[in-house]
C-alpha positions in Angstrom: -15.3 -1.0 20.6 -13.2 -4.1 20.1 -9.4 -3.5 21.2 -7.8 -6.6 20.4 -6.6 -5.3 16.5 -4.4 -7.9 16.7 -4.3 -11.5 14.4 -5.3 -14.3 16.1 -3.9 -17.8 15.1 -6.3 -19.2 12.8 -5.0 -15.5 10.2 -8.5 -13.2 11.4 -8.6 -9.8 12.5 -11.8 -9.9 14.3 -14.2 -11.4 11.7 -11.9 -10.5 8.8 -9.3 -12.1 7.4 -8.5 -15.8 6.8 -7.6 -18.3 4.1 -10.3 -19.1 1.4 -8.5 -21.1 -1.5 -9.3 -23.0 -4.1 -8.1 -26.6 -3.1 -5.3 -26.6 -5.4 -3.4 -24.0 -3.8 -4.0 -25.1 0.0 -0.9 -26.9 0.3 1.4 -23.8 -0.8 -0.8 -21.3 1.4 -0.7 -23.8 4.5 3.1 -24.4 3.7 3.4 -20.7 4.0 1.8 -20.3 7.1 4.2 -22.9 8.7 6.9 -21.6 7.4 6.8 -17.9 7.4 7.2 -17.0 11.4 10.2 -19.5 11.9 11.4 -17.4 8.6 11.4 -14.1 9.7 12.1 -14.6 13.1 14.8 -16.2 12.6 18.6 -14.6 13.4 20.2 -14.6 9.8 16.7 -13.9 8.0 16.4 -10.5 10.1 20.7 -10.1 9.4 20.2 -10.1 5.5 16.6 -8.3 5.5 17.8 -5.4 7.7 21.2 -5.3 5.8 19.8 -5.1 2.6 16.5 -2.3 3.5 20.0 -0.2 4.9 22.7 -0.3 2.2 20.2 -1.2 -0.8 17.4 0.6 -0.4 18.6 3.3 1.5 17.1 3.5 4.8 16.0 5.1 7.0 13.8 7.3 5.3 13.9 10.7 6.4 11.5 12.5 8.4 11.2 15.9 7.1 9.6 18.9 8.8 7.7 20.5 6.2 7.7 24.0 7.2 5.7 25.8 4.8 2.8 22.6 5.4 3.1 23.4 8.9 2.1 26.8 8.8 -0.3 26.6 5.9 -2.0 23.9 8.1 -1.7 24.9 11.8 0.3 22.2 12.9 3.9 20.6 13.3 4.1 18.6 9.8 6.6 15.9 9.3 6.4 13.6 6.2 7.4 10.6 6.2 9.5 10.3 3.0 9.1 6.6 1.7 9.4 8.6 -1.8 13.0 8.7 -1.0 13.3 3.8 -0.8 15.5 2.6 -3.6 12.4 2.0 -6.6 11.1 5.1 -5.5 8.3 4.1 -3.1 7.6 2.0 0.0 7.0 -1.2 -1.5 10.3 -2.3 -1.5 10.3 -2.8 2.1 7.8 -5.6 1.2 9.4 -7.3 -2.3 12.9 -7.5 -0.1 11.6 -9.2 2.7 9.4 -11.7 0.6 11.6 -12.5 -1.7 13.9 -13.7 0.7 11.4 -15.9 2.0 10.8 -17.7 -1.1 14.7 -18.3 -1.2 14.5 -20.0 1.8 11.4 -21.9 1.0 13.3 -23.3 -2.1 10.9 -21.5 -4.7 12.4 -20.3 -7.7 9.6 -18.3 -10.0 8.4 -15.0 -8.4 5.4 -13.9 -9.9 3.1 -10.7 -8.9 0.1 -8.1 -9.2 0.8 -4.3 -9.5 -1.2 -1.2 -10.5 0.5 1.8 -10.6 3.3 0.2 -10.9 5.3 0.3 -8.2 5.2 -3.2 -6.7 5.7 -4.4 -10.2 9.1 -2.6 -9.9 9.9 -3.6 -6.4 9.4 -7.2 -7.5 11.5 -6.7 -10.5 14.1 -4.8 -9.1 14.5 -7.5 -6.0 14.6 -10.8 -8.6 16.9 -9.2 -10.8 19.3 -8.6 -7.1 18.8 -12.2 -6.7 18.8 -13.7 -10.2 15.3 -15.3 -10.2 12.8 -15.4 -13.0 10.0 -12.7 -12.5 6.7 -12.9 -13.9 3.9 -9.7 -13.0 0.7 -9.0 -14.3 -1.0 -5.8 -15.0 -4.0 -4.9 -16.0 -4.0 -3.3 -19.5 -5.6 -0.2 -18.2 -2.3 0.5 -16.2 0.2 -0.8 -18.5 -1.1 2.5 -20.9 -1.6 4.9 -18.2 1.9 4.0 -15.7 3.9 2.8 -19.4 7.2 4.2 -17.8 6.7 1.8 -14.8 6.4 -1.4 -17.3 9.4 -0.2 -19.2 11.3 -0.2 -15.9 10.1 -3.5 -14.9 11.0 -4.8 -18.8 14.1 -3.2 -18.7 14.5 -5.1 -15.0 14.3 -8.5 -16.6 10.8 -9.0 -15.8 7.8 -10.3 -18.4 4.9 -8.1 -18.1 1.2 -10.1 -18.3 -1.2 -7.1 -19.9 -4.6 -8.2 -18.5 -7.8 -7.9 -20.3 -10.3 -9.2 -17.9 -13.0 -7.1 -16.1 -11.9 -3.0 -16.1 -8.6 -4.4 -16.8 -6.7 -2.7 -13.4 -5.4 -4.0 -10.1 -8.5 -6.0 -9.2 -8.3 -8.1 -12.6 -4.5 -8.0 -12.1 -4.6 -10.1 -8.9 -6.7 -12.4 -9.8 -5.0 -13.4 -12.9 -2.0 -13.9 -10.6 -4.1 -16.0 -8.2 -5.2 -18.3 -12.0 -1.5 -18.2 -12.7 -0.5 -19.6 -8.8 -2.8 -22.4 -9.2 -0.9 -24.0 -12.8 2.1 -23.4 -10.9 1.9 -24.4 -7.4 5.4 -26.3 -6.8 7.6 -23.8 -8.1 6.2 -20.5 -7.5 6.1 -17.5 -5.1 3.5 -14.7 -5.1 4.7 -11.9 -3.9 2.0 -10.1 -2.8 2.0 -6.4 -2.6 -0.5 -5.4 -0.1 -1.9 -6.4 3.1 -4.7 -8.5 1.2 -5.3 -11.9 0.1 -5.4 -15.4 2.1 -3.5 -15.8 5.3 -0.7 -14.9 6.4 -0.4 -12.3 3.4 -2.2 -9.8 5.7 0.3 -10.2 8.5 3.5 -10.9 6.3 3.1 -7.4 4.4 2.5 -5.7 7.3 5.2 -7.0 9.4 7.5 -6.2 6.3 6.4 -3.0 6.3 6.5 -1.8 9.8 9.9 -0.8 9.6 8.1 2.6 8.8 6.7 3.0 12.0 9.3 2.0 13.8 11.5 4.3 12.4 8.9 7.2 13.5 9.0 5.9 17.0 13.1 6.9 17.3 12.8 9.7 14.7 9.9 11.7 16.7 12.2 11.2 20.2 14.9 13.0 17.8 13.3 15.6 16.5 10.0 16.7 19.2 11.2 14.8 22.1 8.6 11.8 22.2 8.4 9.1 20.5 4.4 9.1 19.1 2.6 11.9 17.0 -1.1 13.3 17.4 -2.3 12.4 14.3 -1.0 9.5 11.4 -1.8 10.0 8.1 -1.8 7.7 4.6 -3.4 7.1 1.5 -5.1 3.5 1.9 -6.0 1.4 -0.9 -4.5 -2.6 -0.4 -3.4 -0.9 2.8 0.4 -1.7 2.7 2.1 1.9 3.3 -1.1 2.6 5.6 -0.4 -0.6 7.6 2.9 0.0 7.9 2.4 3.7 9.2 0.6 2.7 12.0 1.8 -0.5 12.9 3.7 0.1 15.9 0.8 2.5 17.1 -2.4 0.3 16.7 -2.8 -0.1 21.0 -1.2 3.5 21.3 -5.0 5.5 21.9 -3.1 9.2 22.0 -2.6 8.6 18.6 -5.1 9.5 16.2 -5.0 8.1 13.0 -6.9 8.6 9.7 -6.8 7.3 6.3 -7.7 8.5 3.2 -9.4 5.8 0.6 -9.4 7.1 -3.1 -13.2 8.4 -3.6 -13.1 8.6 -7.4 -16.1 11.0 -8.7 -17.8 11.0 -5.2 -18.4 8.2 -2.6 -22.6 8.6 -3.9 -21.5 8.1 -7.5 -20.9 4.9 -9.3 -17.5 5.8 -9.8 -15.7 5.2 -6.8 -12.8 2.9 -4.7 -13.9 3.9 -1.5 -14.5 0.6 -0.1 -14.8 1.4 3.9 -17.6 3.5 3.1 -19.5 1.3 -0.2 -18.3 -2.0 0.8 -20.4 -4.8 2.3 -18.7 -8.2 3.7 -17.4 -10.6 1.7 -14.8 -12.8 0.3 -12.3 -11.5 -2.6 -8.7 -13.2 -3.6 -8.8 -15.2 -0.7 -9.9 -13.1 2.6 -12.9 -12.0 3.8 -13.0 -8.4 4.0 -15.0 -5.3 3.0 -15.8 -5.5 -1.0 -17.5 -3.2 -3.3 -20.0 -5.8 -4.7 -23.5 -6.1 -5.9 -26.3 -7.3 -3.8 -26.2 -10.8 -5.2 -22.1 -10.9 -4.4 -20.7 -9.4 -8.3 -17.4 -7.7 -8.0 -18.4 -3.9 -8.6 -15.5 -2.1 -10.9 -13.6 0.3 -8.3 -12.9 3.5 -10.4 -10.2 6.2 -9.4 -7.6 8.3 -11.0 -5.0 6.7 -8.8 -4.0 3.1 -10.4 -2.5 2.1 -7.0 -5.5 2.8 -5.3 -7.7 1.5 -7.9 -9.2 -1.5 -5.8 -12.4 -3.0 -4.8 -11.8 -4.4 -1.5 -9.3 -3.4 1.4 -7.2 -5.3 3.5 -8.8 -7.4 6.7 -6.9 -5.8 8.6 -8.1 -2.2 7.8 -11.7 -3.5 7.3 -10.9 -4.4 11.2 -9.7 -1.2 12.6 -12.1 1.1 10.9 -15.0 -1.1 11.8 -13.8 -1.2 15.7 -12.8 2.9 15.9 -9.5 2.5 15.8 -9.1 4.3 12.5 -11.0 7.1 10.5 -12.0 6.7 6.8 -11.5 9.7 4.7 -12.8 9.4 1.2 -11.0 12.0 -1.2 -11.9 12.8 -4.8 -10.1 12.6 -7.9 -10.0 16.7 -7.7 -9.1 16.8 -4.4 -6.1 14.4 -5.0 -4.7 16.3 -7.3 -5.0 19.7 -5.9 -2.9 18.3 -3.2 -0.3 16.8 -5.2 0.1 20.6 -6.5 0.2 22.3 -3.1 2.8 19.6 -1.7 4.9 20.4 -5.1 4.5 23.9 -5.1 5.0 24.2 -1.4 7.7 22.2 -0.5 9.4 21.1 -3.5 8.1 17.6 -3.3 6.2 15.6 -6.2 3.8 13.0 -4.7 3.0 9.7 -6.2 -1.0 10.4 -7.0 -1.6 7.7 -4.3 0.5 9.8 -1.5 -1.6 13.0 -2.6 -4.5 11.5 -1.2 -3.1 11.8 2.2 -2.0 15.4 1.3 -5.6 16.0 0.9 -6.9 14.5 4.1 -4.9 17.6 5.7 -7.8 20.0 4.4 -10.4 17.4 6.1 -9.0 17.9 9.6 -8.7 20.7 12.2 -5.2 20.8 14.3 -4.3 22.8 17.1 -0.3 24.9 16.8 1.4 22.2 19.1 -0.3 19.3 16.9 2.5 16.6 15.5 1.5 15.5 12.5 2.9 12.7 10.8 2.0 12.0 7.0 3.2 9.3 4.5 4.4 10.3 0.9 4.7 6.6 0.0 5.9 6.9 -3.4 7.2 9.6 -5.7 5.5 11.2 -8.6 7.4 10.7 -11.7 4.9 8.0 -12.9 2.4 10.6 -12.3 3.3 13.9 -14.1 0.7 12.7 -17.0 -1.9 12.7 -15.0 -1.5 15.3 -13.4 -1.0 17.5 -16.7 -4.1 16.1 -17.9 -5.8 17.5 -14.7 -4.9 20.2 -14.2 -7.5 22.2 -14.3 -8.4 20.3 -10.5 -5.5 22.9 -9.4 -5.7 25.6 -11.1 -4.5 28.3 -8.1 -0.9 26.5 -8.8 -1.3 28.0 -12.4 1.8 28.7 -15.0 0.2 26.2 -17.2 
């Protein structure tokens, strides 16, 4: 096992990562590589960032003991409630940090991609806060199934571009955002929403989200008398909430890490987004990573009921951690995720985002001891997915009253 899990000076996690960008973007990416560490390690950035996390985002997010679910699964289950952040998900942790970077680099226009819409809403929110122009790229399929979040972005002053290429979901939105960046390299800052893209974005996003595991450490100390769990569980698409959940525990071998990716209709079907089960090494959106692709290197369309996990790649950090054996990756199918979402809703009164429901579904696939401390990150709230739950309620028949 390769136990060097950290990023190197070239932006690689093992053999994954790097920066594979068109020539027109080379200077933008290189400037960001040179600027990001001096900015985020400066005292004035840290003070402004943490003040906004506290006073604007509402951090720390609670670590909630889920009593009924704990009894059901025979463990001590704690939920990290990122769904209670301002805007309803973990995404705001990252957008706050990146827009502060953009200001310090003199950029005046912000672009972003989004799938489920939570990153788009978080980006539009911080642009309104900082009085900066904002344009969001979102696949037409996701615009239709996440209409409420689209309207939230527009209310916040963002221009939303519906992308009509490919299968019109997250991967296509990423491609269109990169094309736009190529056309406006001087004044535009691309706020990437997950641990994907060219170096230094995977490292930037992981660092911004690491506040999640930083809080888990002291919250567990208060609640159980030690600062580490036996199990960490999170959903993983591009990988931002998963990176934040595990960041301060990656080198702590006492902690077992389980990540749930979207199996769609099953990993043996043509309708899946389980990249770490079905992907092979390739280049996607500026990084070398695991990619769902044909034998001749054409990107396959990912499929899942979850707009936020509908991506045919994975962040290079997660590709390396999975390959090295540090993380255990479970494929959760659509029906399992819907069932788990209803289970958490009916047992704890918490409606999770479909993305987060994939993490909840992982509980059924594991065996625990009563003394095991399990921390599961609820990455977002389920308001945006109510119609999806209702459209697929047959997957959760025992939670009836339909």
